[in-house]
N, C-alpha and C positions, 0 to 999 in steps of 0.2 A: 214129666220129666222127659229127658232125652231117650229116644228109642234107636234102637241102632240099625243100620243100614247104609250103604254105600253112598246113596243119593244123600246123605245128610251128614256126611263128614265134613267137618271145619275145613276152610280154606287155611292154605299154609300162612297166608299174609294175616290172618285172624289169630292163628296159633302164636306166630312169631312176635305179634304186637302183644298178645297176653304174657308171653314167658318174658319179655323185656320190661314190661309195667311189673310184673311180679318182683323180678330182681331190682328194679329201680324205685318200686313204690312210689312214682312219681310218672305223670303222663307227659310232664313238660321234659323230663329227662329222658322219657323214652321216646319222644317224639325227635329229639336232638340226636339222639344214637340211631334212630331209624331213617334220619333225615326226611322227613315227612312233619306234617303239620300236627298239634295236637289236637286238633280237632279230628284228624283221620285216625289217629290212634284210639281215642275214645269212641269213634264209629265202630271200630274193628273189634273192641273189647266187648261193646254192647251188642253188636251182632253176635257173637259168639255167645254170650250170657243167653241171648233170645233162642239161639239155635239149641242150646244145651238145656234150657229149661232152669238154670240155676244161677244164682249170684256169684260170683268169682271174686269180688271185692266188696269189702264195706267201704263206703265213701263217706268220711266223717270229717266235714269243713273242709280244712287245706289238708286233710291226712287221709293215705288210704292204707287198707291192710286186708290181706288176704282171708276171705271166709274158710271155713273148715272146707268146703266143697273145692274152693281154689288150691287150698294147700295140698289136699289129696289128688286134685287134677294135674298140678304142675309137674310132678316127675316124669307122668306118662308123656306130656307135651315135651319136655326136655329130650327124651329118649327118643321121641319120634323126629325133634328136629336133628339131633345128633346123627340117628339113622340116615335122614335125608341127605345130611352133610357127607357122611359115609360115601353114599351112593354116589353123589356127586364127584367126590375125589376119587372114586374108582373110574367113573367114565373121564375124568380128567386124565387120569394116569393111563388109561387104555387109549385114548387119542393122542397123547403127548409123549408116550414111551411105550415099552413092550415091542410087541409084534407088529412089523411093518411088513406087509407082502407086496413084492413088486414084480410086474410081470414086464419080461422082456425078449426079445427075440433070441433064438439061439445063438446066431452070429454074434450078436451084441454083447450075450452075456459071455461067449468064449473069447471073443478078442479085446473086448472094452472092460467089462465089468469085473470078471473074476479075479483078475489079477490086481485090482485095486481095493478090494473089500475088506484086506486087512487093516488099511489105514483108516478107512471110516469107522470100522468097528473097535479100534482101539481109541479113536477119538470121541465115540458115542457107545459106551458100553451099556447103556440104559435103553437102546434101540436093538431088538432082536430080528435082525433083518432076514427075510425069507424071499428067495427068488425063485421065479418060475417062469420057464423058458418055452415059449410057444409061437409058432407061426401067424397064428390068429390074433386079431386084436380081441383082448380082453373084454367081456361084457361088465361094465362095473355094477349092473342091476342085478347079475346073478352069482357072481363069484365075490369071494371075499378076499378082495385085491384093493388096494388103496391107492397105488401109483403103478404108471407103466411107462416105458420109452417106447415110442413108435418112430418108425421109418416110415416119411411121406410128406405132404406140402404143409401140413399143420393147421390144415381146416377142420377142426373138430369142434364145432361152435357151443356144444353142449357141456363141453369139458373146461377145466382150468388148463390153458396150453403155455409152456414156456419152451424157447427154442433153446435146444443144447448144443446143437454143431451143425455148420454145413458143411456139405461134404465137397470134395476135388477126387479128381481119378487121374493117378499118374503110375508110370513103371517103378517096380521096386525088384531088388533080389537080395540074395544073401550076401554078407560081405565075401565069404569065400568063394563065390562064384564070381564076383567081382576080382577076386584076387588071384584065383587060379585059372578060370575058364578063359573062352576066346575073349577078344576085347569087348569092351562096352563103352566106347568114347563117344558115340554118336547113333541116332536112331537106326541107321543103317546097318551097325553090327548085330542088331537084332535077328538078321539072317542066319547067324551063327548060332543060335540059341533057341532053346525049345519055349514056346509061349504057352502059359498056363491061364485056361480060360475059365469062366464060371458057367453056369449051364446054359446061358442064354446066347453064348459066344458071339455077343454085340459089341463088347467094349473093344475089342483091339481092332475092328476094321474103322470104327469111329475115330479111335486115338491116332490112328494111322493117317486117317485123311486131315486131321488137324495137324499133324507134323509133316504134312506133304511128303508121305513116303508113300509109294505105289509099288515098291519093289520086293517087298515081303508077303511070301504065302502066308496068310493070316489064318487060314483053315486048318493049319496043322496044330498037333500040342494036345495033350489030354484037358478035359473040363471035368468039374466038381460042382455036385449040386447045392454045396452051401460055400460062401464067400469065405468064411474062415478057413476052410479047406484050401482055398486057393492060396490065401496068404501063408499057411502052414506049408504047403507045397514048396512055395518060394522060400520059406525059412531053412527048409531042409536041403536047398540048393537043386532042385529040381527043375528049374528054369526061371522065367522072367514073368513077373505077374503084374497085372494091372490092379492097384489097391486103392480101395476107397480110404479117404483120408482118416475117417475117425476110426475104423477099425484097425488099420495100420498104425496109428499113432503110438501104441505102447510097443509096438515092436520096432518102431523107427527111433523112439526115443532110449530104448535099451540097447541099441546096435545089433539088434536080430535082422533086420532089414536095412537096406540103403536104397536110398532115392535115385532116381536115374534121370538124366537130362532136364530139361526146363519146360516141357509141354505138358501142360494140366489141362485137364477137361473139367468143366463145373458139371456135378452129379446133379439127375433132376431131383432127388429128394434129399432130405436131411433129417436129424433126429431131433425129436419133440418130447419132453418130459409132458405128461397129462395125467389128470387126477378129477375126480368129480368136484365140482366147485364147493358142495357142502363141507369136504374136507381138506381142501387145500390149503388152509389155513390152521391146520392140526402141527401142533411144534414138530412131530417127529417127520410129517411130511415136510416142512419147511426147511429143516435141518437136512434131510436127503438130497431134497433137490438144490439147496445152496451148495452142497458139496458136490454134486453131479456138474453144475454149472462151474464151479471152480476148477475142475479137474479138466473139463472141455477148452477152458480158458488156458490152463495150462498146455495142452496139447497144440493148441491152436499156435500160442508163443514159440514152442519148441520146434514147431513144424516150419513156422516162418524162416527159420534159420538152416533148414535143410534145402532150401529152393535153389 
């Protein structure tokens, strides 16, 4: 008789074959349902009987019927299969809905993502989005994070990478400053305005060189260690900022910022959506990725009209 032990547990294919044959009482019908040959089904059942040390079926000419042992064993097999199906459903639901943790930079969170999340949540209530902001690239092997938006060249060969947005750099200011401050009709008028800088303080000299502008003292004006703070200072009317198109898009589209002049610099980096290759095709990951790309496309179309 069968002796317990994990090393002698029947394989799921054998249990599934037994359950279907017991329900159909026909190897032919069972083979059709399982989409295998009749011989394969018979082989699985015979192997199970050998492993268990009991006969599960009486084979009487062209007719099958369960033995007492088979009748008693069948409920346990069905319960085991149902539990395995429930486990698979649980994993499927976990992968395709439920919590989705996304890592982004603080700047991207503040100026691009947070203002739009309500739209995504309303469209996908089955996904519980969790956003974590960090200046460091997340290690997918050590963190419970399934996606990230990264700023760079897009060269992460071990990850699934989708380009989200290329970036340009151009001057912006608040509508109030444009309306009530000194004139801003040409780049030369920047001499009458406060220049807002990020921590590097490199962008204004590069932009002025591209604009053939050498009469402006680009060393003046406050600097901020976060790009989002530079944009917020411009919205508050504190001066003119050089904005990165992706981070300024929402404020430009909502009228909080106005784009100035027609001199634009290509930014060295862009934004990319990354995820482990193993989870890149999970439904919740695909849905959020598609939404991000759609939003970025709407930004690009809107910004094209502001040039």
